[in-house]
Phi, psi and omega in degrees: 000140181215150177277132180289154183276078178226154178285141182282073180243164180295322179295320177291326177298315178299317181295316181294324176296321176296316178299320179296317180299317178295318180296318180293321177294317177298321178298315180299315181294317180293323178295318177296317179298317180299316180297318179295318179298319179296318178298315179297317181298316181296324179294322178289324177297320177297322177295321177299316180298318180295316181293325178300320178295317178297321179297315180303315181292317183291323176298315179299315182292315184296313180288335173294318177294322178296317178296321179295320180296316178296321180292317185284317188258345187090144186298312183294317181295315179296319180297321180295318184290330183258007186302322186258010176289129183215132177235141180253139179243141180247123177258130181236144172279144176212166180241132174259132182257110182228126179051043178075003180257152174250107182260120178292140179213187179232155177223133181250128174265113183262139181283161176269168181291133175216154182286125180231020179210169183286149175291337184292133175057033178248181184213150182298340181298331179292316177298317180299315180293317179299315181298318181293321179288328175296317176297321180297314180295321178298318180291324177296319178296318178297320178298318179297319179298313183291321179296325178295323178292316179301316181297314182289323176296321178299316178298319181292322177298315180298316180296317179294320179297321177298319179293319177300314180297319180298317179292316185289320189258345183236295190298307183294312177300321179296320178295319177299315180296320180293318178298315179300317179297313182296315180300313180298319180294317179295320178296321179295319178296320179295320178295319179297316181295320179295319179296318181295318180298317179295320180296316179296318180297318181295318181292323177296320179293324180290330181281340181266000000 
């Protein structure tokens, strides 16, 4: 805590009290914002954990189907049949509105399964494998989107926490100390003035 560099006057006392009121109001609002941000962050973290579990299972299933396709059809034959399979993904920027903030994020539009090879000499295992990998890629895109939100929310929580700490540990205590200093100084000046007035009055009375 430190006393601000201001003159101990009544006008400065009013100003510092106003600054203190604004700082305390700002602290309350920032504290509420921080709590809401933390709640939002925790909900996204839970979503990340859920998707990670789904990813582990889907990776195991997808690569299991791929291994089965290679075993059943042979590596060269399977590779030839899927050589020209191609899917396009569209990535879009979007904004999430949380606690009055606009957080930039990404959104991936994933394609659905469609036939891209001849029915001749093919096998259902290729469709099964393709479908699982499409789901896997879609889930990876969702994870990327959520992780980008988690990262930005984390930065916002840290920034808000720094502001809360600055108000709580520096700005508000310094204003309190400054108000106390000005009040004590003004009271001391008033006592000095009162003493001087009494002294002058007594001397005037003694002279008459």
